[in-house]
N, C-alpha and C positions, 0 to 999 in steps of 0.2 A: 758792776757788770751790766751791760745793756741786755735787754730781753732778747733772747735768741728765738727767732721766728723761722723755723724750718718745717717743711712738709715731712710726714712720716718716712717717705722714701729717702729723702736726703739724710735724715737722722740715722736711719738704718745703714745707709751707705757709709756714713762717717764712722759709725761704730764698727762696721765690718772692716773698713780700712785700718782702723786702729788695732783691731784684733789681728789682722793679717800682718801688721808690722810689729806685733808683740808689745804695743804700748799698753793694751788692755789684755786681760785674760778672761776666761769664762766666769770666774768668781767675781772679778771687778765689774763685769757687765751685769751680773745678777744684782750686785750691790747698787749699781746705777739705776737699774729698772725699779727695784724696790724703793729706793730712796726718792726717786723722782715722783713716784706715786704718792708717797707720804708728804712730800713738801710742795707738790703741785707745780713742779718745774719740768722743763723738757729734759730728756736724757742727756743731751749735750751740755746744757746749763749745769745739770747735776754733776756730770763727769768733771767739768771745770771747777765747780765749787768744792768737790771732793779732792781736788788737786791730782786727779788721775791723768789729766791732759790739760792742754791749753790751746788757745786759738793758733798760736805760732807753730806749735807742733803739728796741728791738723793741717795748717796751710803748707808747711814744708813737705809733709807726706803726700798731700794732694798734688803738689807741684812735681815731686819726684816720681810718683806713681804713674802719672799720666803725661809726663814730659811737658808740663805747662809752665810758661813764664808766670811770675808773680806780679800782680799789678796792685798798687795802692790807689784805691778809688778816691781817697781824700785829695790826691794830687791831680785828679782828672776833672775836667769840666765836660759834662755830658753834652754831646753834640745835639743841637736842637733838631736836626734832620731825623734823628732816631725816633723821636716822638711821632713822626709821620709814617715811619716804616713799620714799627711794631706797636701793637695794642698794649697799653699800660697794664690792663688786667692780665694778659698773658705773661708779661714780665714779672708782675707781682706774684701771680699764682705759682710760677715756676722758680721764683727766687733766683733770678739771673739779672745781671746788669749790663745791657749793651752800652758801651761807653764811647765808642769812636768809630767813625767810618773812614776807611782809607782806601780810596779807589773803589773797587767792587768788593772789598772785604769789610765785614762788620765784626768789630772786636767786642767780645762778650766775656764778662767775669762770672765765674761760677764758684759755689762754695763746696761742691762735692762731685764725685764721679757719676752720680745718677743722672746728672744733666747732660752727659755725653749723648744720651738717647734722643735729645732734642735737636741734634745737629741737622737731620734731614728735614724736620718741620721748619726749622729756622731758615734753611736754604730756600725751601718752597715759599714760605711766607714773605721773605724779604727780597728774593731773587738776588741774594748776595752770598758770598762765601763766608760762613761763620768761622772766626778764629777765636779759640777759647783761651782764657787766662784764669789762673787761680787767684782768688781773693779771700781774705779772712771773712768769717761768718758775719761779724759785726759790720764789716765794710759793705757787705751785700745788703 
């Protein structure tokens, strides 16, 4: 499994989403938290290693919870114009992947619901209408 690199807000958002959909319960979250500290991995990596969830389950719940279409970034070629519109550091820091420009719409893949709060900033920064898509964590 690839190293999962998420910010704490994203990790918590995913754990909360899994709790809300009864994929995890309080006891499994406690086990994840304790085990992740012991083995030095992120909580999401630990949850996947303990087979309490998997990336596909997380992706499906994200997609259905926020009515987002799923995008496979492996099948996309990132538009070169995007590099001129958004600062790479902002993209990396927020774990988002802008992948296509369609007219005045900027299509962006996200790994979790905490990224919805970026919509206003993205619109201001790019002068474009952001359109969000769900993507797997390792895809991001």
